[in-house]
C-alpha positions, 0 to 999 in steps of 0.5 A: 500500499502506497501513501501520497503525503503532500507537502508544502514548499513555500512560495519565493519570487523568482523574477521581479523588476524593481524599477519601471519607467512609463509615460504619463498616461500609459499603462504600467506593468510591474512583473512579479513571478513566484513558483511553489507548491501546491501552487502560489496565490500572488497579491499586491500591496500599497506602500502602507501594506493594504492590498491592492484590489482590482478595479478600474486602475488596477489589475493583477494579470494571469501571470502575476503582474501588477497593471497600472492604467493611466499612469499619473504622478500621484501613481509613483510609489513603491509597490510589494508584490507578495506570495503565499500557498 
């Protein structure tokens, strides 16, 4: 008789671009890629730690990137890519 014992592999970020340049009014893509087992859930955080929820301004793409539409000077800040499983 064989048993399968699931294991958890804490997710970790394998790629992130720390600085992204974009023209005002354009779309910014902040890439973040992570791996882990049994899968990785990614979320983006504002500088104050608040979770970024998808809306007309921000979207989390299926590849984990944060998309910021119609970038303005007020959008210039440090965003955090956070992972968990």
